[in-house]
Backbone atoms as SQL, in Angstrom:
CREATE TABLE atoms (id INTEGER PRIMARY KEY, chain TEXT, resi INTEGER, resn TEXT, atom TEXT, x REAL, y REAL, z REAL);
INSERT INTO atoms VALUES
  (1, 'A', 1, 'UNK', 'N', 149.078, 93.661, 67.125),
  (2, 'A', 1, 'UNK', 'CA', 148.166, 94.706, 66.395),
  (3, 'A', 1, 'UNK', 'C', 147.980, 94.285, 65.030),
  (4, 'A', 2, 'UNK', 'N', 146.891, 93.905, 64.625),
  (5, 'A', 2, 'UNK', 'CA', 146.499, 93.523, 63.326),
  (6, 'A', 2, 'UNK', 'C', 145.973, 94.639, 62.376),
  (7, 'A', 3, 'UNK', 'N', 146.281, 94.498, 61.187),
  (8, 'A', 3, 'UNK', 'CA', 146.073, 95.544, 60.228),
  (9, 'A', 3, 'UNK', 'C', 145.076, 94.873, 59.138),
  (10, 'A', 4, 'UNK', 'N', 144.005, 95.646, 58.707),
  (11, 'A', 4, 'UNK', 'CA', 143.215, 95.255, 57.668),
  (12, 'A', 4, 'UNK', 'C', 143.119, 96.330, 56.684),
  (13, 'A', 5, 'UNK', 'N', 143.358, 95.955, 55.364),
  (14, 'A', 5, 'UNK', 'CA', 143.297, 96.869, 54.241),
  (15, 'A', 5, 'UNK', 'C', 142.067, 96.549, 53.296),
  (16, 'A', 6, 'UNK', 'N', 141.383, 97.729, 52.851),
  (17, 'A', 6, 'UNK', 'CA', 140.218, 97.563, 51.924),
  (18, 'A', 6, 'UNK', 'C', 140.273, 98.680, 51.009),
  (19, 'A', 7, 'UNK', 'N', 139.477, 98.617, 49.898),
  (20, 'A', 7, 'UNK', 'CA', 139.526, 99.281, 48.707),
  (21, 'A', 7, 'UNK', 'C', 138.100, 99.969, 48.852),
  (22, 'A', 8, 'UNK', 'N', 138.171, 101.437, 48.695),
  (23, 'A', 8, 'UNK', 'CA', 136.932, 102.138, 48.644),
  (24, 'A', 8, 'UNK', 'C', 137.121, 103.238, 47.593),
  (25, 'A', 9, 'UNK', 'N', 136.046, 103.581, 46.919),
  (26, 'A', 9, 'UNK', 'CA', 136.033, 104.693, 45.866),
  (27, 'A', 9, 'UNK', 'C', 136.037, 106.067, 46.719),
  (28, 'A', 10, 'UNK', 'N', 136.793, 107.055, 46.237),
  (29, 'A', 10, 'UNK', 'CA', 136.830, 108.258, 46.928),
  (30, 'A', 10, 'UNK', 'C', 135.711, 109.068, 46.538),
  (31, 'A', 11, 'UNK', 'N', 135.106, 109.873, 47.411),
  (32, 'A', 11, 'UNK', 'CA', 133.993, 110.844, 47.059),
  (33, 'A', 11, 'UNK', 'C', 134.359, 112.196, 47.643),
  (34, 'A', 12, 'UNK', 'N', 133.579, 113.045, 46.928),
  (35, 'A', 12, 'UNK', 'CA', 133.780, 114.741, 47.204),
  (36, 'A', 12, 'UNK', 'C', 133.096, 114.858, 48.625),
  (37, 'A', 13, 'UNK', 'N', 132.929, 116.136, 48.923),
  (38, 'A', 13, 'UNK', 'CA', 132.411, 116.432, 50.171),
  (39, 'A', 13, 'UNK', 'C', 130.889, 116.418, 50.112),
  (40, 'A', 14, 'UNK', 'N', 130.275, 116.197, 48.921),
  (41, 'A', 14, 'UNK', 'CA', 128.808, 115.976, 48.548),
  (42, 'A', 14, 'UNK', 'C', 128.380, 114.709, 48.349),
  (43, 'A', 15, 'UNK', 'N', 129.439, 113.636, 48.505),
  (44, 'A', 15, 'UNK', 'CA', 129.140, 112.254, 48.176),
  (45, 'A', 15, 'UNK', 'C', 129.000, 111.837, 46.833),
  (46, 'A', 16, 'UNK', 'N', 129.574, 112.558, 45.873),
  (47, 'A', 16, 'UNK', 'CA', 129.677, 112.183, 44.451),
  (48, 'A', 16, 'UNK', 'C', 131.079, 111.372, 44.181),
  (49, 'A', 17, 'UNK', 'N', 131.028, 110.376, 43.451),
  (50, 'A', 17, 'UNK', 'CA', 132.250, 109.702, 43.216),
  (51, 'A', 17, 'UNK', 'C', 133.265, 110.465, 42.485),
  (52, 'A', 18, 'UNK', 'N', 134.515, 110.318, 42.715),
  (53, 'A', 18, 'UNK', 'CA', 135.635, 111.128, 42.143),
  (54, 'A', 18, 'UNK', 'C', 136.394, 110.337, 41.126),
  (55, 'A', 19, 'UNK', 'N', 135.826, 108.989, 40.796),
  (56, 'A', 19, 'UNK', 'CA', 136.591, 108.186, 39.869),
  (57, 'A', 19, 'UNK', 'C', 137.990, 107.890, 40.205),
  (58, 'A', 20, 'UNK', 'N', 138.296, 107.907, 41.590),
  (59, 'A', 20, 'UNK', 'CA', 139.630, 107.490, 41.987),
  (60, 'A', 20, 'UNK', 'C', 139.266, 106.485, 43.221),
  (61, 'A', 21, 'UNK', 'N', 140.211, 105.568, 43.436),
  (62, 'A', 21, 'UNK', 'CA', 139.953, 104.473, 44.409),
  (63, 'A', 21, 'UNK', 'C', 141.190, 104.691, 45.339),
  (64, 'A', 22, 'UNK', 'N', 140.967, 104.222, 46.556),
  (65, 'A', 22, 'UNK', 'CA', 142.032, 104.381, 47.673),
  (66, 'A', 22, 'UNK', 'C', 142.066, 102.992, 48.311),
  (67, 'A', 23, 'UNK', 'N', 143.331, 102.654, 48.700),
  (68, 'A', 23, 'UNK', 'CA', 143.540, 101.615, 49.615),
  (69, 'A', 23, 'UNK', 'C', 143.653, 102.119, 51.022),
  (70, 'A', 24, 'UNK', 'N', 142.667, 101.742, 51.876),
  (71, 'A', 24, 'UNK', 'CA', 142.626, 102.268, 53.242),
  (72, 'A', 24, 'UNK', 'C', 143.267, 101.182, 54.156),
  (73, 'A', 25, 'UNK', 'N', 143.728, 101.550, 55.277),
  (74, 'A', 25, 'UNK', 'CA', 144.363, 100.741, 56.359),
  (75, 'A', 25, 'UNK', 'C', 143.676, 101.107, 57.722),
  (76, 'A', 26, 'UNK', 'N', 143.309, 99.974, 58.290),
  (77, 'A', 26, 'UNK', 'CA', 142.812, 100.181, 59.840),
  (78, 'A', 26, 'UNK', 'C', 143.494, 99.278, 60.640),
  (79, 'A', 27, 'UNK', 'N', 143.714, 99.550, 61.818),
  (80, 'A', 27, 'UNK', 'CA', 144.433, 98.771, 62.657),
  (81, 'A', 27, 'UNK', 'C', 143.493, 98.463, 63.952),
  (82, 'A', 28, 'UNK', 'N', 143.608, 97.069, 64.591),
  (83, 'A', 28, 'UNK', 'CA', 142.928, 96.816, 65.851),
  (84, 'A', 28, 'UNK', 'C', 143.612, 97.420, 66.915),
  (85, 'A', 29, 'UNK', 'N', 142.839, 98.254, 67.661),
  (86, 'A', 29, 'UNK', 'CA', 143.498, 98.844, 69.020),
  (87, 'A', 29, 'UNK', 'C', 143.859, 97.938, 70.019),
  (88, 'A', 30, 'UNK', 'N', 144.593, 98.398, 70.990),
  (89, 'A', 30, 'UNK', 'CA', 144.821, 97.558, 72.065),
  (90, 'A', 30, 'UNK', 'C', 143.935, 96.800, 72.960),
  (91, 'A', 31, 'UNK', 'N', 142.655, 97.445, 72.940),
  (92, 'A', 31, 'UNK', 'CA', 141.552, 96.847, 73.519),
  (93, 'A', 31, 'UNK', 'C', 140.689, 95.926, 72.666),
  (94, 'A', 32, 'UNK', 'N', 141.160, 95.717, 71.434),
  (95, 'A', 32, 'UNK', 'CA', 140.599, 94.732, 70.520),
  (96, 'A', 32, 'UNK', 'C', 139.404, 95.252, 69.652),
  (97, 'A', 33, 'UNK', 'N', 139.109, 96.552, 69.606),
  (98, 'A', 33, 'UNK', 'CA', 138.082, 97.169, 68.778),
  (99, 'A', 33, 'UNK', 'C', 138.783, 97.729, 67.558),
  (100, 'A', 34, 'UNK', 'N', 137.953, 97.737, 66.458),
  (101, 'A', 34, 'UNK', 'CA', 138.274, 98.191, 65.162),
  (102, 'A', 34, 'UNK', 'C', 138.191, 99.612, 65.072),
  (103, 'A', 35, 'UNK', 'N', 139.016, 100.314, 64.297),
  (104, 'A', 35, 'UNK', 'CA', 138.904, 101.694, 63.989),
  (105, 'A', 35, 'UNK', 'C', 137.739, 101.756, 63.100),
  (106, 'A', 36, 'UNK', 'N', 136.391, 101.977, 63.407),
  (107, 'A', 36, 'UNK', 'CA', 135.334, 101.767, 62.701),
  (108, 'A', 36, 'UNK', 'C', 134.929, 102.951, 61.788),
  (109, 'A', 37, 'UNK', 'N', 135.300, 104.161, 62.254),
  (110, 'A', 37, 'UNK', 'CA', 134.866, 105.420, 61.541),
  (111, 'A', 37, 'UNK', 'C', 136.066, 105.567, 60.437),
  (112, 'A', 38, 'UNK', 'N', 135.519, 106.185, 59.340),
  (113, 'A', 38, 'UNK', 'CA', 136.473, 106.376, 58.197),
  (114, 'A', 38, 'UNK', 'C', 137.556, 107.399, 58.433),
  (115, 'A', 39, 'UNK', 'N', 137.230, 108.288, 59.557),
  (116, 'A', 39, 'UNK', 'CA', 138.312, 109.179, 59.926),
  (117, 'A', 39, 'UNK', 'C', 139.492, 108.548, 60.639),
  (118, 'A', 40, 'UNK', 'N', 139.233, 107.397, 61.193),
  (119, 'A', 40, 'UNK', 'CA', 140.163, 106.630, 61.792),
  (120, 'A', 40, 'UNK', 'C', 141.219, 105.797, 60.869),
  (121, 'A', 41, 'UNK', 'N', 140.470, 105.629, 59.706),
  (122, 'A', 41, 'UNK', 'CA', 141.366, 104.867, 58.658),
  (123, 'A', 41, 'UNK', 'C', 142.365, 105.692, 57.924),
  (124, 'A', 42, 'UNK', 'N', 143.459, 105.110, 57.495),
  (125, 'A', 42, 'UNK', 'CA', 144.574, 105.848, 56.852),
  (126, 'A', 42, 'UNK', 'C', 144.640, 105.455, 55.507),
  (127, 'A', 43, 'UNK', 'N', 144.607, 106.507, 54.499),
  (128, 'A', 43, 'UNK', 'CA', 144.786, 106.132, 53.043),
  (129, 'A', 43, 'UNK', 'C', 146.182, 105.876, 52.955),
  (130, 'A', 44, 'UNK', 'N', 146.350, 104.660, 52.261),
  (131, 'A', 44, 'UNK', 'CA', 147.827, 104.140, 52.089),
  (132, 'A', 44, 'UNK', 'C', 148.294, 104.831, 50.624),
  (133, 'A', 45, 'UNK', 'N', 147.320, 104.579, 49.578),
  (134, 'A', 45, 'UNK', 'CA', 147.659, 105.004, 48.212),
  (135, 'A', 45, 'UNK', 'C', 146.424, 105.203, 47.587),
  (136, 'A', 46, 'UNK', 'N', 146.497, 106.094, 46.420),
  (137, 'A', 46, 'UNK', 'CA', 145.123, 106.264, 45.577),
  (138, 'A', 46, 'UNK', 'C', 145.599, 105.607, 44.098),
  (139, 'A', 47, 'UNK', 'N', 144.528, 105.286, 43.531),
  (140, 'A', 47, 'UNK', 'CA', 144.669, 104.707, 42.101),
  (141, 'A', 47, 'UNK', 'C', 143.465, 105.166, 41.232),
  (142, 'A', 48, 'UNK', 'N', 143.716, 104.871, 39.828),
  (143, 'A', 48, 'UNK', 'CA', 142.770, 105.340, 38.835),
  (144, 'A', 48, 'UNK', 'C', 141.535, 104.378, 38.627),
  (145, 'A', 49, 'UNK', 'N', 141.650, 103.128, 39.250),
  (146, 'A', 49, 'UNK', 'CA', 140.657, 102.104, 39.095),
  (147, 'A', 49, 'UNK', 'C', 140.829, 100.997, 40.072),
  (148, 'A', 50, 'UNK', 'N', 139.685, 100.332, 40.438),
  (149, 'A', 50, 'UNK', 'CA', 139.711, 99.350, 41.461),
  (150, 'A', 50, 'UNK', 'C', 140.639, 98.210, 41.177),
  (151, 'A', 51, 'UNK', 'N', 140.780, 98.010, 39.926),
  (152, 'A', 51, 'UNK', 'CA', 141.761, 96.874, 39.413),
  (153, 'A', 51, 'UNK', 'C', 143.080, 97.221, 39.759),
  (154, 'A', 52, 'UNK', 'N', 143.518, 98.481, 39.604),
  (155, 'A', 52, 'UNK', 'CA', 144.896, 98.817, 39.965),
  (156, 'A', 52, 'UNK', 'C', 145.164, 98.855, 41.495),
  (157, 'A', 53, 'UNK', 'N', 144.057, 99.197, 42.247),
  (158, 'A', 53, 'UNK', 'CA', 144.152, 99.225, 43.647),
  (159, 'A', 53, 'UNK', 'C', 144.327, 97.799, 44.173),
  (160, 'A', 54, 'UNK', 'N', 143.564, 96.840, 43.719),
  (161, 'A', 54, 'UNK', 'CA', 143.420, 95.410, 44.141),
  (162, 'A', 54, 'UNK', 'C', 144.863, 94.733, 43.845),
  (163, 'A', 55, 'UNK', 'N', 145.419, 95.056, 42.574),
  (164, 'A', 55, 'UNK', 'CA', 146.674, 94.615, 42.075),
  (165, 'A', 55, 'UNK', 'C', 147.820, 94.920, 43.113),
  (166, 'A', 56, 'UNK', 'N', 147.967, 96.207, 43.378),
  (167, 'A', 56, 'UNK', 'CA', 148.764, 96.832, 44.342),
  (168, 'A', 56, 'UNK', 'C', 148.637, 96.131, 45.828),
  (169, 'A', 57, 'UNK', 'N', 147.376, 96.142, 46.222),
  (170, 'A', 57, 'UNK', 'CA', 147.259, 95.483, 47.654),
  (171, 'A', 57, 'UNK', 'C', 147.653, 94.040, 47.576),
  (172, 'A', 58, 'UNK', 'N', 147.408, 93.373, 46.527),
  (173, 'A', 58, 'UNK', 'CA', 147.766, 91.897, 46.620),
  (174, 'A', 58, 'UNK', 'C', 149.200, 91.576, 46.239),
  (175, 'A', 59, 'UNK', 'N', 150.018, 92.657, 45.726),
  (176, 'A', 59, 'UNK', 'CA', 151.400, 92.347, 45.254),
  (177, 'A', 59, 'UNK', 'C', 152.239, 93.359, 46.020),
  (178, 'A', 60, 'UNK', 'N', 152.328, 94.634, 45.576),
  (179, 'A', 60, 'UNK', 'CA', 153.207, 95.630, 46.043),
  (180, 'A', 60, 'UNK', 'C', 152.932, 95.917, 47.618),
  (181, 'A', 61, 'UNK', 'N', 151.759, 95.989, 47.877),
  (182, 'A', 61, 'UNK', 'CA', 151.380, 96.416, 49.392),
  (183, 'A', 61, 'UNK', 'C', 151.910, 95.461, 50.510),
  (184, 'A', 62, 'UNK', 'N', 152.301, 94.314, 50.120),
  (185, 'A', 62, 'UNK', 'CA', 152.663, 93.337, 50.998),
  (186, 'A', 62, 'UNK', 'C', 154.250, 93.528, 51.307),
  (187, 'A', 63, 'UNK', 'N', 154.911, 94.201, 50.441),
  (188, 'A', 63, 'UNK', 'CA', 156.507, 94.510, 50.489),
  (189, 'A', 63, 'UNK', 'C', 156.505, 95.528, 51.745),
  (190, 'A', 64, 'UNK', 'N', 157.636, 95.540, 52.331),
  (191, 'A', 64, 'UNK', 'CA', 157.996, 96.429, 53.486),
  (192, 'A', 64, 'UNK', 'C', 159.146, 97.301, 52.818),
  (193, 'A', 65, 'UNK', 'N', 159.160, 98.549, 53.066),
  (194, 'A', 65, 'UNK', 'CA', 160.129, 99.520, 52.497),
  (195, 'A', 65, 'UNK', 'C', 161.000, 99.995, 53.423);
């Protein structure tokens, strides 16, 4: 099972940006399809800027706890 992580700005229920960024995680299912819909993606952590999110994803996000 492969995991893909990506960064996306969080929005409120009306689609307005919240000035917060999240690292999302999606997994390939057993039949090989991606979790395409956002509801299937899991928020790993939120950040105040895309810079902080990218830094965490490239460094701390690779560590296992």
